[in-house]
Residue, then its C-alpha position, 0 to 999 in steps of 0.5 A: x352384889x348389883x345386878x350386872x356389874x363386872x364385879x357380879x361377873x367375876x363372882x359368877x366365874x369363880x363361883x361357876x367351877x366351885x366343885x371342880x376345885x381340887x383343893x380343900x381348904x376347911x378344918x372339918x374336912x381334910x380329905x386323904x388322897x389315896x382314898x379318893x384322889x380328888x374327892x368331892x372338889x369342893x371349892x372352899x377358898x379362905x372364907x368362903x366356908x364361913x357363911x354371914x348370918x347377918x347377911x342372910x338375916x338381911x337378905x334371906x334370898x341371896x343365892x350365894x350366901x345361902x349356897x354357902x350355907x349348903x356347902x358348909x353344913x355338907x362338910x360339916x356332916x349335916x346333910x338333912x339341913x343342907x337339903x333344906x337349903x337345896x331345895x330352898x335355892x331350887x324353889x327361887x325364880x332365875x331372875x338373873x344369869x347369877x341365880x341360873x348358875x347357883x340353881x343348876x349347879x345344885x340341881x346338878x348335885x341332887x341329880x336332876x341331870x335334864x334341868x340343870x342342862x336345861x338351866x346351864x344352856x339359858x345361862x350360856x345365852x346371857x353373855x357368859x363366855x366362859x362361866x356357864x360352860x365351865x359349870x357345866x363341863x364340871x356337871x358331866x364330869x360329874x355324870x360320868x360323861x369326860x368325854x363331853x366335859x373337854x369337849x367344852x373346854x376345847x371349844x373354849x380354849x379356841x377362843x380364850x387361852x385362859x387359866x380357869x378353861x385349862x384348870x377344869x381340864x385338867x381337873x377332868x383329866x385327872x379324874x379319868x386317870x390321865x394325870x400327864x395331860x392334867x400335869x400339863x394342863x395345870x403347868x399352862x394354867x400355871x404359866x398364865x397366873x402363877x399366884x394362885x395357891x389352888x393352881x399350886x395345890x393340884x399340881x401337888x397332888x397331880x404329881x404326889x399321885x404319881x409318885x414324883x415326891x420332890x415335884x409335889x414338895x416343891x408345888x406346895x412350898x410354892x403354895x405356901x410362899x404365896x399364903x403361909x398359912x394354906x391349909x391344904x399345902x401345910x397337911x400334905x408337906x406333913x406327910x410327905 
């Protein structure tokens, strides 16, 4: 991936919300909504969970591939191996915004709060209108700071009405139990972009938690209409 390209920027924006996705698409990690309303929010879109080892062999310090491998090892119940990858990522330099984003996320997940905030703030200075603040919002909610997370999202929405910001704010509201506001935000996100399975799955999870079986079924069915092999939608429809 070429540094500084428009493609890379798009990928960074996607990865910045990697732990803020309210659906799980991994055969080894289908979590029950009753156990934890929205789980750990691992983002495992189609193909993300499967690391291309040849890519790492060719480029052993490819931070995106290393991150994918770390997350996959976590989900497979191999924390020691995942920690080894995490330490490798932390030791890498911060040569560009992409590295800053991944490294900050790993530091945040490992409890190094101040170090993570410092890198998020540095990333925000490097021509990143949405992605670094969104990642920082997820960081705040991880540390029990929902007000700060919502403030980050509100500030972004003053300048740019985009799907990703409404999605993350919906996630924050869902985590603190404000399901009505979460539903309003995910509906707004879907109004902006209605072709994303993860948003329809998230809506289904919210409706299910609110006790609206009909609304949940409709949302999961819509997700299947977009992707007939979507495991999240399939597993929840089987229960409803």
